[in-house]
N, C-alpha and C positions, 0 to 999 in steps of 0.2 A: 388125624394122627400125625404126630411130628416125626419126620424122617431124618435120620442121622445125616448131618451135612457131609461127613467124610464119605459116606456111601454115595451121596449125590455126586461129589467130585470124582470118585472112582468111576462111576457110571459115565460121567462126561468124558473122562479120559479114555474109556473103552469104546465109546460110540464113534465110528469113523465118519462123522458128518461134518461138513466143512464149516458149519457155524458153531460147532462145539469147541470149547477150549481144549486144546491138546498140545502136548509138547513133542509128539512123535513126528516122524518124517512122513508127510502126507503127499505122496506123489512120486515124481521121477526127476532125474537129472539128465541133461542132454549135453554131449560134448563131441568134438571131433579134433583129434590131435593135429598139430601143424604138420604139413607135408605127408599126411596120411589120407587115404581115399575113403575110409569107412567112418560113418557117424554112428554114435551109440546112444541109446536111451536106456538108462538103468533104473531099476526099482529100489525099494528100501533095503533089499537084501544084497544089493550089488549085482543082481542077476540082470542079464540083457533082456529087456522087454521088446526092443526093436532095433534093427540096424538098417542103414542105407549104404549100399555099395555103390560108390560114385565113380564117374569116369575121369575125374581129376582130383588132385589132392587139395585138402582144405588149407587155407593160408592162416586163418585165425578164428573166425566166428561161425557158428551155426545156430539158427533160430528156428523155433517151431511156430508155424502160423496157425490160426484158428481153424483152418480147413484140414489140418493134419499133414500138410506138406512142410518140408523144411526149406529155408533159404540159407545159403552158405556162400561165403567168399571162397573163391578157388584160385589156384595157381595156374595162370595162363602159360602155355608152353612157349610162347614167342615174345615174352617180355623183353623190352629193350632197356628198361631201367632196372636197377636192383637195389634192395635195401631191406630193412627189417620188416617182417610180415608182408612181403610183397605178394600181391594178389593178381589183379588184372582182369578178373571176371567175377560175376555173381550168377548164381543159378537158383531156380526154384525146382525142387525135386519131390515127386510124389512118393507115397509109402512103398511102392515097388521099386524105387530107384530110377524111375524114368525122369528125364529132364523135361519139365513143363515149358520152361523158357530160360534163356541165358543171355547175358549181355557182356560183351568184351569192352573193357575200358583200359586200353593199353596201347601206347605207341611211343615214339621217341620224345613226345612232349608232355605226356601225362600217364599216370598209372594208379589204379586203386590199391589200397594197402590196409592193413589192420582191420578196423572194426566196421560193422554195418549196423543199421537199425531199420525197423519197419515203420513206415509212415503211411497209415491207412492200409492200402493194398500195394503200396510202392515200397521201394528199398532205397535207403540213403547210403551212399558209398563215401568213405573217407579216401582222399586221393592226393597225390602230389601233382604239381604242374611245374615245368622247368622254366626258370628265369635265368638268363645269362648273367655272367659276372658283370658285364657292362650295365645291364638293367638294374641289378642289385646295387651297384655302386652309384648309379644315377639317382637311386631312391634314398641315398644317405647311409649306405652300409659299405664298409671297406672290405673288399674281397677280391680274390684272384680266381675264383671258381664259380661254377653255376650253383644255384641254390633252388630247392624245391619247396616252395611254400604250400601250405595246406589249402585244399578246397573241398567242397562237398557237392556231389551231384545226386539228385533224386531221379530214380529210374522207374518208369512204369512199364508194365508188360504190354507188348504190341505183337500179338500172335505168339510165335515161338522165340521172339527176340525182345529187346527192351529199347526204350527211347528216353532221353533225358527230358524232364519236364520242369526242372528247377535246379538252380545252382547258386552257390555262395563261395566267394574267394576271399581269403585273408589278405591277399595282395591289395584289395580295394579299401582296406581299413587299417593302414599302417601310418605311423607318425615317427618323426625323428627330430632331434634338436642339435644336429651336427652341422648340417649344410643349409644355410638360410636361402639358398638359391633354388631349392627344390620345392615343388608344390605341397609336399606333405610335411613341411617344417612347422614346428609349434612347440608349445609348452606341454610336456608329457603329463605332468601332474594335473594340469587343467583339462586334459582330454583322456580320461580313463576309458572312454568308449572306443579308443583306438589303441593299437598295439605297437609298442616301441620296436622298430625294426632292429634295434641294436641290443635287445635284451638277450638274444641267443648268440653267444660267441662260442666257436668250436663245437664241442659236443653238448654244451649246455649244462646247467647245474643238475639236471635230472639224469645225466648219462648212465650207462654207456649208450652210444648211438648205433644207428645202422650204417649201411654203406652209402656211398654216393652223397647226394646233397640233401638228405632228409634233415630238414631244418628245425621245425618245431616239434617233430615226432609226436603228432597227434595220434593217440592210441585208443581212445574210447569215445563213443558217441551215443546219445540217447534222444528220444523224441517224446515230448509231452503233448498229447492230443488236446487236453483240456486248455492248455495255455497256447498251443500252436507254436511251441518254442523248441529249440535244439540246444542240448548241452554237449560240450566236448572237453576232453582233458588233453593237456600237453605235458609230456614227460620232461622235455628240456626246459620248459618255462616253469615247471613245478606249480601249475595253476590250472583252474577249470574256468570255463566260460559258458555264457548263455547268449544265443542270438535269436532273432525273430524269424519264424518260418512263414508268417502270414504275408510276406512280401511277394511281389513278382520278382523274377530274376533281375530285371532292370533296377527295381527298388533295392534289392539285396546288394547291388553294386554301388549304391548311393548311401546318403546319410539321412534320408527321409522316406516315409512311407511305411506301410504295414500297420498292425494294431498299435505298435509302440510309437509310431511316428518317427522312429530312428533309422529306418531302412535296415541295412545290414550291419550297422555298428554294434559293438559289444553292449548288451543290456546289463550284464552282471559278470563279475569275475571274482575269484576268491582263491586264497591259498598263499599268495606271495605279493604283498602290497608294494614291495620295492620295484616290481615290474612296471608300475606306473608312478614311480618316484614319490611314493607316499610312505610315511612312517606307519609301522604296524607289525604285528607278529607274523612271521612266516610259518604257518601251520603245516604246510606241505614242504618238508625240508629237502626232498629229493624227488624221486619218481612218484608218479600218480597214475592210476589206471581206472578204467571202468566207471566213469561218472554215470549216475542214473538217478532218476526221481523214484522215490519210494511211492508205490501206488497209494493214492489217497482214497481208500475204500474202507476205512475203519481200522486198518492195522496200525500198530505203534509207529509214530513218526511219519505218518502218511503225509505226502506232499513235500517232505524234506528232500534235499539233494544229498546223495550219498556217494562216497568215493572209496576205492581201495588205496589207502595212503601207505605206500610200500615201506617207508621208514618213519612212519608217524610217531612211533613210540621211542624213537632214538635207536641209533645203530642199525641192526638188521630186524628190529621189531616192527612188524606190520600192524596197522590198525584199520578198522572200518570206521570212517568218520561221516557223520550226517550233520547237515546244517539246516536251520530254519532260515530261509532267505528272506530279505526285507522286501517282499514283493508288494507292489501297490496296484491292486486290481481296479482302482478308480482312475488310474492313469495309463490305460492300455497295457496292463500287466508289466509295467516297467519296475525298476528296483530302486528303492530309496538310497540316497547316499548324502552324507554331510560333506560339503565342500572342504577340501583340505584333509579329509580323513579317509581311512581305508573303508572299503565295503564291509558292512557288518554281516555276520557276527564276527567279533574279534577272535573267537576261537570256535572250536566245534561245539555243536549243540548236544551231541550224543557221540560217544566213542565206545568201540569194543576193541580190546587188545587181542589180536589173533593168537590162537593156540599154535598155529603153523604159519610161517611167514614166507614171503617171496620178494625178491628184489625187482621182478619184472612181471609183465602180463597180469594175470589173475582177475578175479571177479567176486562179487558178493551180492546179496539181496536180503531184504527183510520179508519174511513170510507172513501170511495172514494171521497165523496163530502166534505171531511174535517171535518165532524162531529166527536165528541168524544163520544164513547159508554163506559159506566161504569156499572159494576155489583158489588155493595158494598154488600157483603154477610151479612146474618143475624146471622151467627154463632158468638160466643164469644162476644156478645154485639154489633155486627155491625148493621148498619142502615137497612139492608135488602131491599134495593131498587135498581132496575136497571133503568138507564135513559140514555138519549142522549142529548148532547148540540150542539149548532151551532159551527162552526170552531173557533170562538173567545173564547169559553168556558164560555161566560157570560149569555147565554140564554138557558134554558132547553126547548127543543122542543118536548121531549117525556119522559114519566115517567111511571113506572109500579111498584106498591107498593106491589104486591103479592108475597108471599112465601120466598123471600130472599135466593135463592139457592147458593150453594158453588161457582158454575161457571155458566155463561150464555154466549152465543155466538151470534153474529149478522151475518146474511146472507142477502146480498142484492138481489134485485129482479132478477138480471141477473146471479146469481150463478146457475150453472147447476143443483145442487141438488134440489134447489127450483123449477126450471122449470120442472124437472122430477117428483118431488113429487106432486106438486100442479097444474100440467098441465098449466104451464106458466101463473101464476096469474096476472102478470103485463103486459102480452102481449108483452114480450121483442122482439119476432120475428117481430111483426108488427111495433114496435117502431124503430127497427133497419132498417127496410125497409123504413120507413119515413125519416130516417137520410140521405138517398141518399148516398150510399157508393161510388158513382162515384166522389163525391167531396172529395178531399184530401188536407190536410195541410202538407207542407213539407219545410225543414227537421223538424222532430219532434222526439226527442228534437232538439232545435236549440240554438245557442249562441246569437241570437238576431233577425236575419232576417228570416221571414216566407213568404212562397208563397202559394197561393190557386189555385188548378187546378180543372177542371171539371165543372166550373160554366159558364152559358151562360146569356147574357144580363146584365143589370145593377144590381148591388148588393150593399147592405150596410153591412159593417163589423163592429161589435162592440166587443171590447176586454174587459173582466172583470178579475180582480184578484180573488184569492181564497175566498175573503170575499164579493164578489159581487160589488166591486167598479168599475165603468166604467173607463177604462184606456184611450181608444181612440176610435173614430168612424170615419171610412173612407169609400170612395166609390171606393176603389182600390182592386186588388187581391194580393197585397203584403203589408206587414206592418213590422215595426221595433220596437222591444222591448229592444234594447240595453241599454236604459236608465233605465230599470226596474230591480228589484231584481230577483234573481233566484227563481224558484218555479213553481207552477201549475197555469195555466190561462185557461179561457174558452172564446170561441168566438161564436158569433151568426152570421150567414150568412143569411140576409134577402133578398130573391129573389124578382123579379119584381111582381110576383103573390101574394106576402105577406107571403109565407111559410118561416119557419125559420128552418135552419139546425144548430145544436149545435155540437161543437167539443171541445175536451180538448187538450191543448198543454203544453209542458214543456219547460221552459227557463232554460238552463244549460250553464253557462258561464265557 
């Protein structure tokens, strides 16, 4: 019996299974406003699903771990430095609000600020370190005041406190072409793996800045476990960067070692080629925030690097830009570059023009079903709205107008931390059982030809693209997508008894 394809698609939209194509808001959003003690997890209706009442105010970011605990940057009460998104400590907090462990990183010489990211079970902190005016001047920069270049420290739990297990310093990877008598003198265009100490003057092109000596204003950091690499964004440089995390701390301070063989040097940079004296389009015209890799698990643009480009559309129009980086997996996951030319791509590989914009802070993500999540912060005149669109970016399917936090993050129903924290609110275990794991689609990914095993009796197979368009409908256990474009597809397998099994497949030519 031939089943109407429109009915099939309607059923797919109604079934709350993570492998089913859907444009609805599947999960929760987590945020903690700056300078506020309470973290919130809200559901699709904007209702509070869980709160954490913490003993210190948040400075910028809160993240949900797979064990149901949160990790958050906090404002240390005895900070000696001051600046934008000042932190000074990091905490892991259980669902009842108890501090599992915390680590203070604050004194007169250094202090954590802005973003954090999770590295395995550890936490990576963004921080300043103080360099005196004489040190900065000796390195080829003319100044009469201290500057605070960026560094990262990776902190591991040690009982109820933390300990540093790895670090990287931008100070070890600078170059200048002003003073030939200094060790870091060289041709900037010939050394894009190093950062010109003189690209940031005053508050920088991405201003406004914070207080004190906040120099590069690094405001976003992310970790890619598959590559063992770290990405970070600099507001003042209007640029994003990738470094190697597979190094030891000693190698990270050098120009050799690690999977890349480049030590702690810059593996890749994008957004503002003039920073390394190279001709090319400045795609990030001003501020940039929240650099992150899109998870490479079958979702659209998986493996791309994505940013919140605050003025990417011109004026005050914010955009979400994603780029397909020129990674070379045969050469230690380094990045290809033609000598004398800017790093590719010359422009964004994919762009979404935001319905709500912000000049600072903010965050975004690409969800598994293709939806686009945006948090346009309320600071510095931003719209202060978080929302989610369908995969086309034309229809807002969820919106939350409250609070306008600096950063907010989306966690889908099948995320282990959501299941652990809320006792499987979406009944993922039952839905997975209903999916009939005996039915498999192979090979997946495929270059075009797919087979289905584990089915008995007559079945109807419907294939949809990522936007819900019916591609084909057959009564066979094999199908051919060679004529289709690469990307994510969804299939429904309708059995004789009327039950529907949903699977996701990837076409990769």
